[in-house]
C-alpha positions as CSV (number, residue, x, y, z in Angstrom):
1,M,-24.3,-0.6,-66.5
2,L,-24.7,-0.2,-62.7
3,C,-22.5,-2.5,-60.7
4,F,-22.6,-2.9,-56.9
5,S,-19.4,-3.6,-55.0
6,F,-19.4,-4.7,-51.4
7,K,-15.7,-3.8,-51.2
8,K,-16.2,-0.2,-52.4
9,T,-19.2,0.2,-50.2
10,R,-17.3,-0.9,-47.1
11,T,-14.4,1.5,-48.0
12,A,-16.9,4.4,-48.3
13,L,-18.5,3.6,-45.0
14,Q,-15.1,3.5,-43.3
15,G,-14.3,6.9,-44.7
16,I,-17.6,8.3,-43.3
17,V,-16.8,6.9,-39.9
18,R,-13.3,8.4,-39.9
19,A,-14.6,11.8,-41.0
20,G,-17.0,11.8,-38.0
21,I,-20.1,12.3,-40.2
22,P,-23.2,11.3,-38.1
23,I,-25.2,8.4,-39.4
24,P,-29.0,8.6,-38.9
25,R,-30.5,5.7,-36.8
26,I,-33.6,4.1,-38.0
27,A,-36.0,2.7,-35.3
28,C,-37.6,-0.6,-36.2
29,P,-40.4,-1.3,-33.8
30,V,-41.4,-4.9,-33.3
31,R,-45.1,-4.0,-33.2
32,E,-46.9,-1.1,-34.7
33,T,-50.7,-1.2,-34.4
34,G,-51.5,2.4,-33.8
35,N,-53.1,2.9,-37.2
36,A,-54.2,-0.7,-37.7
37,P,-57.8,-1.5,-36.9
38,A,-58.4,-3.9,-34.0
39,L,-59.5,-7.3,-35.0
40,G,-62.7,-8.7,-33.5
41,L,-64.1,-12.0,-32.6
42,R,-64.6,-13.1,-36.2
43,F,-60.8,-13.0,-36.7
44,Y,-60.2,-15.4,-33.8
45,I,-62.9,-17.7,-35.0
46,E,-61.2,-17.8,-38.4
47,V,-57.9,-18.5,-36.8
48,A,-59.5,-21.5,-35.0
49,R,-61.1,-22.7,-38.2
50,T,-57.7,-22.5,-40.0
51,A,-56.0,-24.5,-37.3
52,F,-58.7,-27.1,-37.4
53,R,-58.3,-27.5,-41.2
54,R,-54.5,-27.6,-40.9
55,Q,-54.8,-30.6,-38.6
56,L,-56.9,-32.5,-41.2
57,I,-53.7,-32.8,-43.2
58,Y,-52.0,-35.0,-40.7
59,R,-54.4,-38.0,-41.0
60,W,-51.7,-40.7,-40.7
61,A,-50.1,-39.0,-37.7
62,N,-53.5,-38.9,-36.0
63,L,-54.2,-42.5,-36.8
64,A,-50.8,-43.5,-35.3
65,G,-51.6,-41.5,-32.2
66,L,-55.1,-43.0,-32.0
67,I,-53.6,-46.5,-32.1
68,T,-51.1,-45.5,-29.4
69,N,-53.8,-44.3,-27.1
70,A,-55.8,-47.5,-27.6
71,F,-52.8,-49.6,-27.1
72,W,-51.9,-48.0,-23.8
73,G,-55.5,-47.9,-22.7
74,A,-55.7,-51.7,-23.2
75,I,-52.4,-52.4,-21.4
76,I,-53.5,-50.3,-18.4
77,S,-57.0,-51.8,-18.4
78,Y,-55.6,-55.4,-18.2
79,L,-53.4,-54.3,-15.3
80,V,-56.3,-52.7,-13.6
81,I,-58.4,-55.9,-14.0
82,A,-55.6,-58.0,-12.5
83,L,-55.3,-55.7,-9.5
84,Y,-59.1,-55.7,-8.9
85,H,-59.1,-59.4,-8.5
86,A,-57.5,-58.8,-5.1
87,R,-59.8,-56.0,-4.0
88,P,-63.2,-55.2,-5.5
89,V,-63.3,-51.5,-4.4
90,A,-60.4,-49.0,-3.9
91,A,-60.9,-45.4,-2.8
92,G,-64.6,-45.7,-3.8
93,Y,-63.8,-46.9,-7.3
94,N,-64.9,-50.3,-8.6
95,L,-63.5,-52.0,-11.7
96,Q,-65.9,-50.3,-14.1
97,D,-65.2,-46.8,-12.6
98,T,-61.4,-47.3,-13.0
99,L,-61.7,-48.6,-16.5
100,R,-63.9,-45.6,-17.5
101,Y,-61.4,-43.3,-15.9
102,T,-58.5,-44.9,-17.7
103,W,-60.1,-44.6,-21.2
104,L,-61.5,-41.2,-20.5
105,S,-58.0,-40.0,-19.6
106,Q,-56.6,-41.5,-22.8
107,A,-59.4,-39.8,-24.8
108,M,-58.9,-36.4,-23.2
109,I,-55.1,-36.3,-22.9
110,M,-54.3,-34.9,-26.4
111,I,-56.9,-32.2,-25.9
112,V,-55.9,-30.8,-22.5
113,L,-52.2,-31.8,-22.6
114,T,-51.0,-32.0,-26.2
115,F,-47.8,-34.2,-26.3
116,G,-44.8,-32.4,-27.7
117,W,-46.6,-29.1,-28.3
118,Y,-43.6,-26.7,-28.8
119,D,-45.0,-24.6,-31.6
120,L,-44.6,-21.3,-29.7
121,I,-41.1,-22.3,-28.6
122,L,-40.0,-23.0,-32.2
123,S,-41.7,-19.7,-33.3
124,I,-39.7,-17.8,-30.8
125,R,-36.4,-19.5,-31.6
126,S,-36.8,-19.0,-35.4
127,G,-37.9,-15.4,-35.1
128,E,-41.3,-16.0,-36.6
129,V,-42.8,-14.7,-33.4
130,V,-42.0,-11.2,-34.6
131,S,-44.6,-11.6,-37.4
132,D,-47.2,-12.7,-34.8
133,L,-46.4,-9.7,-32.6
134,S,-46.8,-7.4,-35.5
135,K,-50.3,-8.5,-36.2
136,P,-53.1,-6.1,-35.1
137,C,-54.5,-8.6,-32.7
138,D,-53.9,-9.8,-29.1
139,F,-50.9,-12.2,-29.1
140,Y,-52.3,-14.5,-26.4
141,W,-55.8,-14.8,-27.9
142,Y,-54.3,-15.4,-31.3
143,W,-52.5,-18.5,-30.0
144,F,-55.5,-19.4,-27.8
145,S,-57.7,-19.5,-30.9
146,R,-55.2,-21.6,-32.7
147,E,-55.3,-24.2,-29.9
148,M,-59.0,-24.2,-29.6
149,G,-59.3,-25.1,-33.2
150,R,-56.7,-27.9,-32.7
151,D,-58.6,-29.1,-29.5
152,L,-61.8,-29.4,-31.5
153,Y,-60.0,-31.5,-34.1
154,Y,-58.6,-33.8,-31.4
155,L,-62.0,-34.1,-29.7
156,L,-63.6,-35.4,-32.9
157,F,-60.8,-37.5,-34.4
158,R,-58.9,-38.6,-31.4
159,G,-60.9,-38.4,-28.2
160,L,-64.2,-39.9,-29.4
161,P,-62.6,-42.8,-31.3
162,T,-60.4,-43.6,-28.3
163,Y,-63.2,-43.9,-25.9
164,I,-65.3,-45.8,-28.3
165,S,-62.4,-48.3,-28.6
166,G,-62.6,-48.8,-24.8
167,M,-66.4,-49.4,-25.1
168,L,-65.9,-52.0,-27.7
169,L,-62.9,-53.8,-26.0
170,F,-64.0,-53.7,-22.4
171,G,-67.7,-52.7,-22.4
172,I,-67.2,-49.6,-20.2
173,G,-70.4,-47.9,-21.4
174,I,-71.3,-44.3,-20.8
175,P,-73.4,-42.6,-18.1
176,G,-77.1,-42.1,-18.9
177,R,-77.8,-39.0,-16.8
178,V,-78.3,-35.8,-18.7
179,D,-77.1,-33.6,-15.8
180,L,-73.8,-35.5,-15.7
181,W,-73.3,-34.8,-19.4
182,L,-74.0,-31.1,-19.0
183,A,-71.7,-30.7,-16.0
184,Y,-69.0,-32.8,-17.7
185,A,-69.2,-30.6,-20.9
186,L,-68.7,-27.4,-18.8
187,S,-65.8,-28.9,-16.8
188,F,-64.2,-30.4,-19.9
189,L,-64.4,-27.0,-21.7
190,L,-62.8,-25.3,-18.6
191,G,-60.1,-28.0,-18.6
192,A,-59.3,-27.5,-22.2
193,M,-58.9,-23.8,-21.8
194,L,-56.8,-24.3,-18.7
195,G,-54.6,-26.6,-20.7
196,I,-54.0,-24.0,-23.3
197,A,-53.0,-21.4,-20.8
198,Y,-50.6,-23.8,-19.1
199,R,-49.0,-24.9,-22.4
200,F,-48.7,-21.2,-23.4
201,L,-46.9,-20.5,-20.1
202,Y,-44.2,-23.1,-20.4
203,N,-43.7,-22.3,-24.1
204,V,-43.3,-18.5,-23.7
205,I,-40.4,-19.1,-21.4
206,A,-38.4,-19.6,-24.6
207,F,-38.0,-15.8,-24.6
208,W,-35.4,-16.3,-21.8
209,V,-34.3,-19.9,-22.1
210,V,-32.5,-21.0,-25.3
211,E,-33.5,-24.7,-25.0
212,A,-37.0,-24.5,-23.5
213,R,-38.2,-27.9,-24.6
214,A,-36.6,-29.5,-21.6
215,V,-38.7,-27.2,-19.4
216,G,-41.7,-28.1,-21.5
217,G,-41.1,-31.8,-21.1
218,M,-40.8,-31.5,-17.3
219,A,-43.9,-29.3,-17.1
220,G,-45.9,-31.9,-19.1
221,A,-44.7,-34.8,-16.9
222,I,-45.7,-32.9,-13.7
223,A,-49.1,-32.0,-15.1
224,L,-49.8,-35.6,-16.2
225,F,-48.9,-36.9,-12.7
226,F,-51.1,-34.5,-10.7
227,S,-54.0,-34.5,-13.2
228,G,-54.5,-38.3,-13.1
229,G,-52.8,-39.2,-16.4
230,Y,-50.6,-41.8,-14.8
231,I,-52.7,-43.0,-11.9
232,V,-56.2,-42.1,-10.6
233,V,-55.9,-39.1,-8.3
234,A,-58.3,-40.8,-5.8
235,F,-55.6,-43.5,-5.3
236,F,-53.1,-40.9,-4.0
237,P,-52.2,-40.9,-0.3
238,P,-54.5,-38.5,1.7
239,W,-51.8,-35.9,2.2
240,L,-50.9,-35.9,-1.5
241,R,-54.5,-35.9,-2.6
242,A,-55.2,-32.8,-0.4
243,I,-52.4,-31.0,-2.2
244,A,-53.4,-32.2,-5.7
245,D,-57.0,-31.0,-5.2
246,W,-55.8,-27.4,-5.1
247,L,-53.3,-27.5,-7.9
248,P,-54.4,-26.3,-11.4
249,F,-53.5,-29.7,-12.8
250,N,-56.5,-31.2,-11.0
251,G,-58.8,-29.4,-13.4
252,L,-57.2,-30.8,-16.5
253,L,-58.2,-34.4,-16.4
254,N,-59.3,-35.5,-12.9
255,V,-62.2,-33.1,-12.3
256,P,-63.9,-33.8,-15.7
257,A,-63.4,-37.5,-15.2
258,E,-64.8,-37.6,-11.7
259,I,-67.9,-35.6,-12.9
260,F,-68.3,-38.1,-15.8
261,L,-68.2,-41.0,-13.3
262,G,-70.7,-39.3,-10.9
263,K,-68.2,-38.9,-8.1
264,L,-68.8,-35.2,-7.7
265,S,-72.2,-33.7,-7.0
266,G,-73.8,-30.9,-5.1
267,G,-71.4,-28.6,-3.2
268,D,-68.3,-30.6,-4.2
269,L,-69.2,-30.2,-7.9
270,W,-69.6,-26.5,-7.7
271,L,-66.4,-26.1,-5.6
272,N,-64.3,-28.0,-8.2
273,L,-65.9,-26.0,-11.1
274,A,-65.1,-22.8,-9.2
275,R,-61.5,-23.9,-8.7
276,Q,-61.2,-24.7,-12.4
277,L,-62.5,-21.2,-13.3
278,L,-60.2,-19.6,-10.7
279,W,-57.1,-21.3,-12.0
280,L,-58.1,-20.4,-15.6
281,V,-58.3,-16.7,-14.7
282,V,-55.0,-16.9,-12.8
283,L,-53.1,-18.7,-15.5
284,T,-54.5,-16.5,-18.3
285,L,-53.6,-13.3,-16.5
286,T,-50.1,-14.7,-15.7
287,A,-49.6,-15.6,-19.3
288,R,-50.5,-12.2,-20.5
289,L,-48.2,-10.5,-17.9
290,V,-45.3,-12.7,-18.8
291,T,-45.9,-12.1,-22.5
292,A,-46.0,-8.3,-22.0
293,A,-42.7,-8.5,-20.0
294,A,-41.0,-10.8,-22.7
295,T,-42.0,-8.7,-25.7
296,R,-40.5,-5.5,-24.4
297,R,-37.3,-6.7,-25.7
298,V,-37.5,-9.4,-28.4
299,V,-34.3,-11.3,-29.1
300,V,-34.5,-13.5,-32.1
301,Q,-32.3,-16.6,-31.8
302,G,-31.3,-18.4,-35.0
303,G,-33.1,-17.5,-38.2
């Protein structure tokens, strides 16, 4: 009968070390894709579909979130109605414009700035990220595809029901112009992709920071403020509005919302779409560079 003894094995290894016998070192690369075939667009589409189906499991959590969005939308709406009794127009926004902006922000917020999204942080801390890095696919586009699938879920099951709630409660309606819908759809898509790149950036910092969720919470609060999640960006003081217009956060919520309300047209519309696209490229390239630097030396914490 073959028996294995840790004590005997340890004694034998100590003898080898004392005798000076060299022990061969085995290299364990984190990623080995030289002989693996590159995965194409179909793989990333399947990743997005899987992420979409995974979110369908959390029906009650989504319902609770939907009720929360509607609750806060109603509270802010009543506050806005009270404020507009003193002044019918503020910064070019009347009561209906501000109510639409409020409910549109509540509808879009889980798509462009998902609350508590620390999936990548937890993956890095647990060491599961090594499995993702070993896949014969691009690490960034893998996570990007996952988030696109999740965003589609939130659009259908959180965003649309939230805005419909505002229509039923406050009669905010929707714009009837087709050109506005087309411009809004393009800007909304750019905003969603910009949000993924931004979330990825403050998650990937977990390669260096042990408790990166604090950084993520701060990053989310800053983005919500400058994107119009707390207050309409048009209500900012002129000097702060001039700064906010050129920050990447402006393209998350404010630009799509202003297009939806018909506040942007002509040259201003194209300028804001160009800024969204510019920041999307900048953040995507930055995310890929940071990821490349981080994965040169992977340190798994915990696990």
